[in-house]
C-alpha positions as a LaTeX table, in Angstrom:
\begin{tabular}{lrrr}
\hline
Residue & $x$ (\AA) & $y$ (\AA) & $z$ (\AA) \\
\hline
Met1 & $-58.93$ & $-63.46$ & $-95.67$ \\
Pro2 & $-57.71$ & $-61.34$ & $-93.34$ \\
Val3 & $-54.66$ & $-62.32$ & $-91.49$ \\
Leu4 & $-54.60$ & $-63.35$ & $-87.92$ \\
Ile5 & $-52.13$ & $-61.10$ & $-85.93$ \\
Gln6 & $-51.39$ & $-62.53$ & $-82.57$ \\
Lys7 & $-50.69$ & $-60.10$ & $-79.64$ \\
Leu8 & $-47.56$ & $-60.36$ & $-78.34$ \\
Asn9 & $-47.06$ & $-61.02$ & $-74.33$ \\
Pro10 & $-45.23$ & $-57.99$ & $-72.85$ \\
Ile11 & $-41.96$ & $-58.66$ & $-71.71$ \\
Asn12 & $-41.33$ & $-58.13$ & $-68.11$ \\
Asn13 & $-38.15$ & $-56.25$ & $-66.66$ \\
Ser14 & $-36.48$ & $-59.69$ & $-65.90$ \\
Gln15 & $-36.53$ & $-60.86$ & $-69.30$ \\
Met16 & $-35.48$ & $-57.27$ & $-70.53$ \\
Lys17 & $-32.50$ & $-57.31$ & $-68.32$ \\
Arg18 & $-31.27$ & $-60.97$ & $-69.91$ \\
Ile19 & $-31.81$ & $-59.55$ & $-73.46$ \\
Val20 & $-29.63$ & $-56.47$ & $-72.48$ \\
Leu21 & $-27.45$ & $-58.77$ & $-70.88$ \\
Val22 & $-26.92$ & $-61.23$ & $-73.79$ \\
Met23 & $-26.61$ & $-58.09$ & $-76.27$ \\
Val24 & $-23.83$ & $-56.38$ & $-74.51$ \\
Phe25 & $-22.08$ & $-59.96$ & $-73.97$ \\
Leu26 & $-22.59$ & $-60.31$ & $-77.68$ \\
Thr27 & $-21.01$ & $-56.62$ & $-78.35$ \\
Ala28 & $-17.82$ & $-57.40$ & $-76.37$ \\
Ile29 & $-17.38$ & $-60.51$ & $-78.07$ \\
Ile30 & $-17.75$ & $-58.70$ & $-81.37$ \\
Ala31 & $-15.22$ & $-56.05$ & $-80.02$ \\
Gly32 & $-12.81$ & $-59.05$ & $-78.51$ \\
Phe33 & $-12.86$ & $-60.58$ & $-82.22$ \\
Gly34 & $-12.26$ & $-56.94$ & $-83.82$ \\
Gln35 & $-9.32$ & $-56.14$ & $-81.62$ \\
Lys36 & $-7.73$ & $-59.55$ & $-82.12$ \\
Ser37 & $-8.14$ & $-59.16$ & $-85.86$ \\
Met38 & $-6.34$ & $-55.83$ & $-85.66$ \\
Arg39 & $-4.09$ & $-57.65$ & $-83.20$ \\
Gln40 & $-3.64$ & $-59.92$ & $-86.27$ \\
Thr41 & $-3.15$ & $-57.28$ & $-88.71$ \\
Ala42 & $-0.40$ & $-55.61$ & $-86.70$ \\
Ser43 & 1.48 & $-58.76$ & $-86.80$ \\
Asn44 & 0.85 & $-59.19$ & $-90.79$ \\
Tyr45 & 2.13 & $-55.45$ & $-91.03$ \\
Leu46 & 5.13 & $-56.58$ & $-88.82$ \\
Lys47 & 6.12 & $-59.24$ & $-91.37$ \\
Ser48 & 5.73 & $-57.35$ & $-94.67$ \\
Gly49 & 7.95 & $-54.70$ & $-92.92$ \\
Asp50 & 5.53 & $-51.82$ & $-92.98$ \\
Leu51 & 6.20 & $-50.96$ & $-89.64$ \\
Asp52 & 4.24 & $-47.50$ & $-89.41$ \\
Lys53 & 1.23 & $-49.25$ & $-90.01$ \\
Ala54 & 2.03 & $-52.10$ & $-87.74$ \\
Val55 & 2.79 & $-49.35$ & $-85.16$ \\
Glu56 & $-0.85$ & $-47.72$ & $-85.39$ \\
Ala57 & $-2.33$ & $-51.19$ & $-85.36$ \\
Ile58 & $-0.71$ & $-52.62$ & $-82.51$ \\
Asn59 & $-1.27$ & $-49.33$ & $-80.39$ \\
Gln60 & $-5.06$ & $-49.29$ & $-81.54$ \\
Cys61 & $-5.05$ & $-52.81$ & $-80.09$ \\
Ile62 & $-3.54$ & $-52.44$ & $-76.72$ \\
Gln63 & $-5.71$ & $-49.25$ & $-76.17$ \\
Asp64 & $-8.91$ & $-50.95$ & $-76.34$ \\
Pro65 & $-10.28$ & $-52.40$ & $-73.39$ \\
Ser66 & $-10.75$ & $-55.75$ & $-74.34$ \\
Thr67 & $-6.92$ & $-56.39$ & $-75.35$ \\
Ala68 & $-5.39$ & $-54.36$ & $-72.91$ \\
Gln69 & $-4.12$ & $-57.15$ & $-71.32$ \\
Asp70 & $-3.54$ & $-59.58$ & $-73.94$ \\
Ala71 & $-0.32$ & $-60.90$ & $-73.71$ \\
Arg72 & 0.13 & $-61.64$ & $-77.25$ \\
Ala73 & $-0.73$ & $-57.98$ & $-78.19$ \\
Trp74 & 1.93 & $-56.77$ & $-75.98$ \\
Phe75 & 4.32 & $-59.38$ & $-77.22$ \\
Ile76 & 3.83 & $-58.42$ & $-80.92$ \\
Arg77 & 4.51 & $-54.57$ & $-79.58$ \\
Gly78 & 7.48 & $-55.57$ & $-78.30$ \\
Asn79 & 8.59 & $-57.02$ & $-81.85$ \\
Ile80 & 7.45 & $-54.29$ & $-83.60$ \\
Tyr81 & 9.39 & $-51.50$ & $-81.55$ \\
Leu82 & 12.55 & $-53.71$ & $-81.58$ \\
Glu83 & 12.59 & $-53.70$ & $-85.40$ \\
Ile84 & 12.24 & $-50.03$ & $-85.13$ \\
Ala85 & 15.03 & $-49.60$ & $-82.87$ \\
Asn86 & 17.32 & $-51.58$ & $-85.19$ \\
Thr87 & 15.92 & $-50.32$ & $-88.69$ \\
Lys88 & 18.09 & $-48.83$ & $-91.07$ \\
Glu89 & 15.32 & $-46.96$ & $-92.81$ \\
Asp90 & 15.01 & $-43.26$ & $-91.93$ \\
Lys91 & 11.50 & $-43.20$ & $-92.76$ \\
Tyr92 & 11.04 & $-45.92$ & $-89.76$ \\
Lys93 & 13.70 & $-44.29$ & $-87.55$ \\
Ser94 & 11.45 & $-41.63$ & $-86.98$ \\
Leu95 & 8.65 & $-43.52$ & $-85.64$ \\
Asp96 & 9.79 & $-43.20$ & $-82.11$ \\
Pro97 & 12.47 & $-41.37$ & $-80.37$ \\
Asp98 & 12.91 & $-44.12$ & $-77.96$ \\
Pro99 & 11.91 & $-47.39$ & $-79.59$ \\
Leu100 & 13.98 & $-49.91$ & $-77.79$ \\
Thr101 & 12.84 & $-48.99$ & $-74.15$ \\
Lys102 & 8.99 & $-49.24$ & $-75.76$ \\
Ala103 & 9.63 & $-52.76$ & $-76.70$ \\
Leu104 & 11.40 & $-53.69$ & $-73.27$ \\
Asp105 & 8.39 & $-52.27$ & $-71.59$ \\
Ser106 & 6.07 & $-54.30$ & $-73.96$ \\
Tyr107 & 8.07 & $-57.33$ & $-73.14$ \\
Lys108 & 7.51 & $-56.79$ & $-69.87$ \\
Lys109 & 3.94 & $-56.18$ & $-70.17$ \\
Ala110 & 3.59 & $-59.46$ & $-72.36$ \\
Ala111 & 5.44 & $-61.56$ & $-69.45$ \\
Glu112 & 3.30 & $-59.94$ & $-66.50$ \\
Tyr113 & $-0.12$ & $-60.94$ & $-68.36$ \\
Asp114 & 1.01 & $-64.00$ & $-69.87$ \\
Thr115 & $-0.37$ & $-66.19$ & $-67.10$ \\
Lys116 & $-0.29$ & $-69.27$ & $-68.91$ \\
Lys117 & 3.75 & $-68.82$ & $-69.85$ \\
Glu118 & 2.59 & $-69.18$ & $-73.55$ \\
Tyr119 & 5.15 & $-66.66$ & $-74.52$ \\
Thr120 & 7.97 & $-67.18$ & $-72.11$ \\
Glu121 & 10.41 & $-68.85$ & $-74.28$ \\
Asp122 & 9.61 & $-66.16$ & $-77.36$ \\
Ile123 & 10.10 & $-63.43$ & $-75.21$ \\
Phe124 & 13.33 & $-64.80$ & $-73.55$ \\
Gln125 & 14.61 & $-65.32$ & $-77.01$ \\
Lys126 & 13.81 & $-61.42$ & $-78.13$ \\
Leu127 & 15.37 & $-60.25$ & $-74.60$ \\
Ser128 & 18.52 & $-62.58$ & $-74.90$ \\
Trp129 & 19.35 & $-60.90$ & $-78.26$ \\
Gln130 & 18.85 & $-57.51$ & $-76.86$ \\
Arg131 & 20.99 & $-58.84$ & $-73.62$ \\
Asn132 & 23.77 & $-59.67$ & $-76.03$ \\
Asn133 & 23.76 & $-56.46$ & $-78.43$ \\
Tyr134 & 24.31 & $-54.42$ & $-74.89$ \\
Phe135 & 26.93 & $-56.65$ & $-74.08$ \\
Asn136 & 28.83 & $-56.40$ & $-77.22$ \\
Ala137 & 28.24 & $-52.58$ & $-77.49$ \\
Ala138 & 29.82 & $-52.52$ & $-73.91$ \\
Val139 & 32.78 & $-54.69$ & $-74.79$ \\
Asp140 & 33.35 & $-52.33$ & $-77.60$ \\
Ala141 & 33.17 & $-49.30$ & $-75.35$ \\
Tyr142 & 35.36 & $-50.94$ & $-72.61$ \\
Asn143 & 38.09 & $-51.82$ & $-75.48$ \\
Lys144 & 38.07 & $-48.02$ & $-76.21$ \\
Lys145 & 38.74 & $-47.33$ & $-72.96$ \\
Gln146 & 35.05 & $-45.44$ & $-72.42$ \\
Tyr147 & 34.37 & $-47.14$ & $-69.05$ \\
Lys148 & 31.03 & $-45.10$ & $-68.36$ \\
Glu149 & 29.73 & $-46.05$ & $-71.78$ \\
Ala150 & 30.53 & $-49.58$ & $-70.95$ \\
Met151 & 29.14 & $-49.50$ & $-67.26$ \\
Thr152 & 25.81 & $-48.36$ & $-68.70$ \\
Asp153 & 25.56 & $-50.95$ & $-71.44$ \\
Phe154 & 26.43 & $-53.67$ & $-68.99$ \\
Glu155 & 24.02 & $-52.45$ & $-66.71$ \\
Ser156 & 21.35 & $-52.38$ & $-69.24$ \\
Gly157 & 22.13 & $-56.07$ & $-70.48$ \\
Ala158 & 21.10 & $-57.08$ & $-67.05$ \\
Asn159 & 18.20 & $-55.07$ & $-66.72$ \\
Thr160 & 16.90 & $-56.90$ & $-70.02$ \\
Leu161 & 16.89 & $-60.21$ & $-68.60$ \\
Ala162 & 15.46 & $-59.10$ & $-65.30$ \\
Ile163 & 12.41 & $-58.31$ & $-66.84$ \\
Leu164 & 11.89 & $-62.27$ & $-66.98$ \\
Asn165 & 13.38 & $-62.20$ & $-63.40$ \\
Ile166 & 16.46 & $-64.05$ & $-64.87$ \\
Pro167 & 19.90 & $-63.06$ & $-63.14$ \\
Asp168 & 22.65 & $-61.82$ & $-65.01$ \\
Thr169 & 25.43 & $-61.57$ & $-62.86$ \\
Leu170 & 28.10 & $-61.67$ & $-65.61$ \\
Ser171 & 26.92 & $-58.35$ & $-66.87$ \\
Leu172 & 26.46 & $-56.98$ & $-63.46$ \\
Phe173 & 29.85 & $-57.87$ & $-62.13$ \\
Tyr174 & 31.44 & $-56.30$ & $-65.65$ \\
Ala175 & 29.28 & $-53.10$ & $-64.64$ \\
Ala176 & 31.00 & $-53.01$ & $-61.47$ \\
Ala177 & 34.49 & $-53.04$ & $-62.93$ \\
Cys178 & 33.89 & $-50.39$ & $-65.31$ \\
Ala179 & 32.17 & $-48.14$ & $-62.71$ \\
Gly180 & 35.09 & $-48.36$ & $-60.49$ \\
Leu181 & 37.48 & $-47.75$ & $-63.86$ \\
Ala182 & 35.13 & $-44.93$ & $-64.40$ \\
Asn183 & 35.62 & $-43.40$ & $-60.38$ \\
Asp184 & 31.93 & $-43.86$ & $-60.00$ \\
Arg185 & 31.97 & $-45.33$ & $-56.52$ \\
Val186 & 28.11 & $-44.80$ & $-56.09$ \\
Lys187 & 27.44 & $-47.08$ & $-58.85$ \\
Ala188 & 29.87 & $-49.53$ & $-58.28$ \\
Lys189 & 28.56 & $-49.73$ & $-54.58$ \\
Gln190 & 25.30 & $-50.26$ & $-55.98$ \\
Tyr191 & 26.17 & $-53.17$ & $-58.52$ \\
Tyr192 & 28.38 & $-54.92$ & $-55.98$ \\
Ile193 & 25.74 & $-54.95$ & $-53.28$ \\
Glu194 & 23.19 & $-56.13$ & $-55.46$ \\
Leu195 & 25.61 & $-59.02$ & $-56.81$ \\
Ile196 & 25.88 & $-60.06$ & $-52.94$ \\
His197 & 22.15 & $-60.13$ & $-52.96$ \\
Gln198 & 22.09 & $-62.59$ & $-56.27$ \\
Asn199 & 24.70 & $-64.60$ & $-54.58$ \\
Tyr200 & 27.60 & $-64.01$ & $-57.02$ \\
Asn201 & 30.36 & $-66.51$ & $-56.72$ \\
Ser202 & 33.45 & $-64.63$ & $-56.23$ \\
Pro203 & 35.48 & $-63.23$ & $-53.13$ \\
Ala204 & 36.28 & $-60.32$ & $-55.12$ \\
Val205 & 32.88 & $-58.65$ & $-54.89$ \\
Tyr206 & 32.90 & $-58.79$ & $-51.03$ \\
Ile207 & 36.99 & $-57.26$ & $-51.20$ \\
Ala208 & 36.06 & $-54.50$ & $-54.09$ \\
Leu209 & 32.83 & $-53.08$ & $-51.73$ \\
Ser210 & 34.68 & $-53.39$ & $-48.31$ \\
Asp211 & 37.63 & $-51.24$ & $-50.64$ \\
Ile212 & 34.74 & $-48.89$ & $-51.38$ \\
Tyr213 & 33.82 & $-48.03$ & $-47.94$ \\
Arg214 & 37.49 & $-47.90$ & $-46.75$ \\
Gly215 & 37.92 & $-45.17$ & $-49.33$ \\
Glu216 & 34.85 & $-43.46$ & $-47.41$ \\
Lys217 & 36.38 & $-43.81$ & $-44.16$ \\
Asp218 & 33.39 & $-45.96$ & $-43.13$ \\
Ser219 & 35.52 & $-48.70$ & $-41.37$ \\
Ala220 & 32.06 & $-50.19$ & $-39.84$ \\
Asn221 & 30.91 & $-51.44$ & $-43.26$ \\
Ala222 & 34.30 & $-52.04$ & $-44.60$ \\
Leu223 & 34.68 & $-54.24$ & $-41.90$ \\
Lys224 & 31.04 & $-55.96$ & $-41.77$ \\
Val225 & 31.47 & $-56.49$ & $-45.51$ \\
Ile226 & 34.73 & $-58.69$ & $-44.99$ \\
Arg227 & 33.36 & $-60.56$ & $-42.32$ \\
Glu228 & 30.38 & $-61.55$ & $-44.61$ \\
Gly229 & 32.67 & $-62.54$ & $-46.93$ \\
Gln230 & 34.96 & $-64.48$ & $-44.69$ \\
Lys231 & 31.76 & $-66.61$ & $-43.61$ \\
Arg232 & 31.28 & $-67.70$ & $-47.25$ \\
Tyr233 & 34.70 & $-67.90$ & $-48.25$ \\
Pro234 & 36.46 & $-69.48$ & $-44.72$ \\
Asn235 & 39.54 & $-70.54$ & $-46.33$ \\
Asp236 & 40.43 & $-67.89$ & $-49.04$ \\
Leu237 & 43.54 & $-65.72$ & $-48.13$ \\
Lys238 & 42.15 & $-62.72$ & $-50.12$ \\
Met239 & 39.55 & $-62.48$ & $-47.48$ \\
Val240 & 42.14 & $-62.35$ & $-44.89$ \\
Leu241 & 44.25 & $-59.75$ & $-46.64$ \\
Gly242 & 40.88 & $-57.62$ & $-47.19$ \\
Glu243 & 40.39 & $-57.48$ & $-43.55$ \\
Thr244 & 44.40 & $-56.57$ & $-43.33$ \\
Asn245 & 43.71 & $-53.69$ & $-45.67$ \\
Val246 & 40.86 & $-52.46$ & $-43.37$ \\
Tyr247 & 42.97 & $-52.77$ & $-40.53$ \\
Leu248 & 45.92 & $-50.60$ & $-42.14$ \\
Thr249 & 43.43 & $-47.68$ & $-43.20$ \\
Phe250 & 42.62 & $-47.26$ & $-39.83$ \\
Gly251 & 45.34 & $-47.84$ & $-38.02$ \\
Asn252 & 45.13 & $-50.64$ & $-36.18$ \\
Thr253 & 48.76 & $-52.41$ & $-36.90$ \\
Asp254 & 49.00 & $-54.98$ & $-34.20$ \\
Lys255 & 45.89 & $-56.67$ & $-35.95$ \\
Ala256 & 47.12 & $-56.33$ & $-39.54$ \\
Leu257 & 50.56 & $-57.83$ & $-38.55$ \\
Lys258 & 48.88 & $-60.82$ & $-36.96$ \\
Asn259 & 46.93 & $-61.38$ & $-40.06$ \\
Leu260 & 49.69 & $-61.30$ & $-42.35$ \\
Lys261 & 52.00 & $-63.39$ & $-40.28$ \\
Tyr262 & 49.18 & $-65.73$ & $-40.67$ \\
Ser263 & 48.96 & $-65.13$ & $-44.39$ \\
Ile264 & 52.46 & $-66.08$ & $-44.41$ \\
Gln265 & 51.88 & $-69.61$ & $-42.34$ \\
Lys266 & 49.35 & $-70.07$ & $-44.91$ \\
Asp267 & 51.16 & $-69.45$ & $-48.24$ \\
Thr268 & 54.78 & $-68.29$ & $-47.98$ \\
Thr269 & 55.14 & $-67.65$ & $-51.95$ \\
Asn270 & 53.03 & $-64.60$ & $-52.03$ \\
Pro271 & 55.12 & $-61.62$ & $-52.25$ \\
Thr272 & 52.76 & $-58.93$ & $-51.78$ \\
Val273 & 51.91 & $-60.13$ & $-48.31$ \\
Tyr274 & 55.67 & $-59.97$ & $-47.84$ \\
Phe275 & 55.53 & $-56.26$ & $-49.03$ \\
Ala276 & 52.64 & $-55.37$ & $-46.77$ \\
Met277 & 54.53 & $-56.31$ & $-43.90$ \\
Gly278 & 57.40 & $-54.25$ & $-45.01$ \\
Thr279 & 55.43 & $-51.26$ & $-45.35$ \\
Ile280 & 54.09 & $-51.74$ & $-41.60$ \\
Tyr281 & 57.32 & $-52.31$ & $-39.94$ \\
Asp282 & 58.88 & $-49.19$ & $-42.53$ \\
Asn283 & 56.17 & $-46.84$ & $-40.93$ \\
Leu284 & 56.79 & $-48.06$ & $-37.11$ \\
Ser285 & 60.54 & $-47.78$ & $-37.77$ \\
Ala286 & 59.70 & $-44.23$ & $-38.76$ \\
Asp287 & 57.69 & $-43.44$ & $-35.38$ \\
Thr288 & 59.37 & $-41.18$ & $-33.37$ \\
Leu289 & 57.35 & $-41.69$ & $-30.34$ \\
Lys290 & 58.72 & $-45.47$ & $-30.19$ \\
Pro291 & 61.62 & $-46.28$ & $-28.31$ \\
Val292 & 64.80 & $-46.28$ & $-30.20$ \\
Gln293 & 65.48 & $-49.92$ & $-29.77$ \\
Thr294 & 62.01 & $-50.74$ & $-31.06$ \\
Arg295 & 62.34 & $-48.27$ & $-34.09$ \\
Lys296 & 65.60 & $-50.69$ & $-34.78$ \\
Glu297 & 64.05 & $-53.85$ & $-34.54$ \\
Cys298 & 61.25 & $-52.48$ & $-36.71$ \\
Phe299 & 63.68 & $-51.41$ & $-39.28$ \\
Asn300 & 65.44 & $-54.79$ & $-39.91$ \\
Glu301 & 62.13 & $-56.25$ & $-40.38$ \\
Ala302 & 61.25 & $-54.03$ & $-42.74$ \\
Val303 & 64.57 & $-54.79$ & $-44.66$ \\
Asp304 & 63.67 & $-58.47$ & $-44.09$ \\
Ala305 & 60.07 & $-58.11$ & $-45.54$ \\
Tyr306 & 61.12 & $-56.53$ & $-48.68$ \\
Gln307 & 63.86 & $-58.49$ & $-49.22$ \\
Lys308 & 61.89 & $-61.71$ & $-49.30$ \\
Ala309 & 59.07 & $-59.95$ & $-51.33$ \\
Leu310 & 61.76 & $-59.40$ & $-53.88$ \\
Lys311 & 63.42 & $-62.58$ & $-53.68$ \\
Leu312 & 59.84 & $-63.93$ & $-54.77$ \\
Asn313 & 59.40 & $-61.10$ & $-57.66$ \\
Pro314 & 62.83 & $-59.25$ & $-58.37$ \\
Ala315 & 60.74 & $-57.06$ & $-60.73$ \\
Tyr316 & 58.25 & $-55.68$ & $-57.94$ \\
Phe317 & 58.71 & $-51.93$ & $-58.64$ \\
Asp318 & 56.84 & $-51.27$ & $-55.20$ \\
Ala319 & 59.28 & $-53.32$ & $-53.35$ \\
Asn320 & 62.23 & $-51.96$ & $-54.83$ \\
Tyr321 & 61.34 & $-48.59$ & $-54.10$ \\
Asn322 & 60.36 & $-48.76$ & $-50.71$ \\
Leu323 & 63.57 & $-50.91$ & $-49.57$ \\
Gly324 & 65.72 & $-47.98$ & $-51.68$ \\
Ala325 & 63.89 & $-45.18$ & $-49.97$ \\
Leu326 & 64.23 & $-47.02$ & $-46.59$ \\
Tyr327 & 67.58 & $-46.74$ & $-46.76$ \\
Val328 & 67.55 & $-42.96$ & $-47.77$ \\
Asn329 & 65.33 & $-42.08$ & $-45.01$ \\
Lys330 & 68.12 & $-43.69$ & $-42.40$ \\
Ala331 & 70.61 & $-42.12$ & $-43.76$ \\
Ala332 & 68.71 & $-38.89$ & $-43.81$ \\
Ala333 & 68.24 & $-39.55$ & $-40.00$ \\
Ile334 & 71.51 & $-40.08$ & $-39.26$ \\
Asn335 & 72.82 & $-36.91$ & $-41.29$ \\
Asp336 & 70.21 & $-34.92$ & $-39.20$ \\
Val337 & 72.13 & $-36.24$ & $-35.98$ \\
Ala338 & 75.16 & $-35.26$ & $-37.39$ \\
Asn339 & 74.50 & $-31.93$ & $-38.49$ \\
Lys340 & 73.66 & $-31.10$ & $-34.90$ \\
Leu341 & 76.74 & $-32.33$ & $-33.38$ \\
Pro342 & 79.26 & $-29.29$ & $-31.89$ \\
Leu343 & 81.63 & $-27.80$ & $-34.47$ \\
Asp344 & 84.48 & $-29.67$ & $-32.77$ \\
Ala345 & 83.11 & $-33.42$ & $-32.79$ \\
Asp346 & 84.98 & $-34.03$ & $-36.09$ \\
Ala347 & 85.49 & $-37.64$ & $-35.51$ \\
Gln348 & 82.11 & $-38.33$ & $-34.54$ \\
Phe349 & 80.57 & $-36.27$ & $-37.54$ \\
Asn350 & 82.84 & $-38.33$ & $-40.11$ \\
Gln351 & 81.86 & $-41.69$ & $-38.18$ \\
Leu352 & 78.16 & $-40.74$ & $-39.09$ \\
Lys353 & 78.69 & $-39.44$ & $-42.16$ \\
Lys354 & 80.21 & $-42.62$ & $-43.21$ \\
Glu355 & 77.37 & $-44.60$ & $-42.03$ \\
Ala356 & 74.99 & $-42.53$ & $-43.72$ \\
Asp357 & 76.87 & $-42.73$ & $-47.03$ \\
Gly358 & 76.99 & $-46.76$ & $-46.53$ \\
Tyr359 & 72.65 & $-46.82$ & $-46.23$ \\
Leu360 & 72.91 & $-44.44$ & $-49.33$ \\
Glu361 & 75.13 & $-47.19$ & $-51.20$ \\
Gln362 & 72.66 & $-49.73$ & $-50.13$ \\
Ala363 & 69.78 & $-48.04$ & $-51.50$ \\
Leu364 & 71.41 & $-47.64$ & $-54.99$ \\
Pro365 & 70.96 & $-50.93$ & $-56.62$ \\
Tyr366 & 67.15 & $-50.99$ & $-55.03$ \\
Leu367 & 66.23 & $-47.22$ & $-56.62$ \\
Glu368 & 68.26 & $-47.86$ & $-60.05$ \\
Lys369 & 66.17 & $-51.20$ & $-60.30$ \\
Ala370 & 63.08 & $-49.39$ & $-59.70$ \\
Ser371 & 64.15 & $-46.58$ & $-62.50$ \\
Glu372 & 64.45 & $-49.12$ & $-64.77$ \\
Leu373 & 61.11 & $-50.97$ & $-64.32$ \\
Glu374 & 59.19 & $-47.43$ & $-64.40$ \\
Pro375 & 61.70 & $-45.07$ & $-66.20$ \\
Thr376 & 59.48 & $-41.92$ & $-66.01$ \\
Asp377 & 58.73 & $-42.27$ & $-62.26$ \\
Leu378 & 60.12 & $-38.86$ & $-60.79$ \\
Asn379 & 60.32 & $-39.98$ & $-57.19$ \\
Thr380 & 62.98 & $-42.53$ & $-58.16$ \\
Leu381 & 64.65 & $-40.41$ & $-60.36$ \\
Phe382 & 64.79 & $-37.62$ & $-57.61$ \\
Ser383 & 66.01 & $-40.07$ & $-54.85$ \\
Leu384 & 68.91 & $-41.39$ & $-57.39$ \\
Lys385 & 69.76 & $-37.53$ & $-58.21$ \\
Gln386 & 70.37 & $-37.04$ & $-54.26$ \\
Ile387 & 72.50 & $-40.23$ & $-53.91$ \\
Tyr388 & 74.75 & $-39.51$ & $-56.89$ \\
Ala389 & 75.34 & $-35.83$ & $-55.79$ \\
Arg390 & 76.13 & $-36.99$ & $-52.18$ \\
Thr391 & 78.41 & $-39.95$ & $-52.86$ \\
Asn392 & 80.06 & $-37.79$ & $-55.94$ \\
Lys393 & 78.73 & $-39.66$ & $-58.94$ \\
Leu394 & 79.20 & $-37.08$ & $-61.47$ \\
Asp395 & 78.64 & $-38.93$ & $-64.66$ \\
Lys396 & 75.22 & $-40.70$ & $-63.07$ \\
Leu397 & 74.39 & $-37.35$ & $-61.79$ \\
Lys398 & 74.38 & $-35.85$ & $-65.44$ \\
Glu399 & 72.45 & $-38.71$ & $-66.73$ \\
Val400 & 69.91 & $-38.66$ & $-64.29$ \\
Asn401 & 69.39 & $-34.82$ & $-64.82$ \\
Ala402 & 69.03 & $-35.36$ & $-68.42$ \\
Lys403 & 66.08 & $-38.26$ & $-67.66$ \\
Ile404 & 64.36 & $-35.79$ & $-65.26$ \\
Glu405 & 64.08 & $-32.79$ & $-67.74$ \\
Ala406 & 63.03 & $-35.35$ & $-70.37$ \\
Val407 & 60.09 & $-36.59$ & $-68.49$ \\
Gln408 & 58.90 & $-32.83$ & $-67.03$ \\
Gln409 & 59.22 & $-31.80$ & $-70.45$ \\
Lys410 & 57.02 & $-34.58$ & $-71.76$ \\
Lys411 & 54.59 & $-33.81$ & $-69.13$ \\
Gln412 & 54.43 & $-30.18$ & $-69.80$ \\
\hline
\end{tabular}
């Protein structure tokens, strides 16, 4: 009996389109499952330690449109390249010239595509681990006085956590300090500006940045930064001293003195403040454009300020040296006057010589203390040589000449 075969109704265009769409959708699903399977394969290779196969699988996965924005795929890729970066096996070390950068870039992509924050904690743990590696490497470099390398590693540590928008101000602060030690003002400025933007809680940041601007002869920004710091730390004396340094650098001695006097009212135990005041009066006493009486008053003020600094800290080298040098310069100025006298003014000449020698005697204990504190400082040694020769202390002169020779030979 013949089989009855029914005719099929022709498929219209709209039906055909639906079939095509369904087929495309099914194909996409199949492809997606295929690439997710490849993602799992990469993860399995990572667990088994087959890093070459893991790299091949995961890169195939992220290059496919269906999984190119898959957070888990990028997270696994980060783990694979991090493992390559830390492997000790030569056959895997050669898989990539810069695996650590690829690992960090992968974690960044994973965080970007992880809209549900499923992998945030896992990514954070990986990044924290790598940040600590950078931090420890930086500390090692710092201890070896390799400040440039330490700076770079501290910065890399901060950048690692920045992938998740987590500020690492500690690493950044240390990077800035190392940049200063490496004499890299450009990087130091960059770090300090970023620390201020991140509200790092330390007056030292404002003072350090102001000091950089001072070194660049940029008085406007030097003062601007200090003023910003004063708003944030209105009761911090260090900010007042930072402002004073700006005034001193750019020759505004009146405002500098005003600040120092205010500082002393707030704190009478800081030898640095008295020393700074001493240096201002010291310079004013040497200013030949000022009236004689004003210069004498400034000389006495300088002596008083230096002595107060030394009372608080007898081992203050700069204060000892400056006070000794102040007396030596006073003696030199008197000698200049004496040498310009007429040849028949013997009595006046002898009187001035005696006065000058008196100042040299006053200088001696401070310069000798300075030399005791820093035995190789040639400026101190030459000052002592001058005094010993002038005051006819021949044994002391012989000793200081020997010290000078020893220092100079050591520096050759």
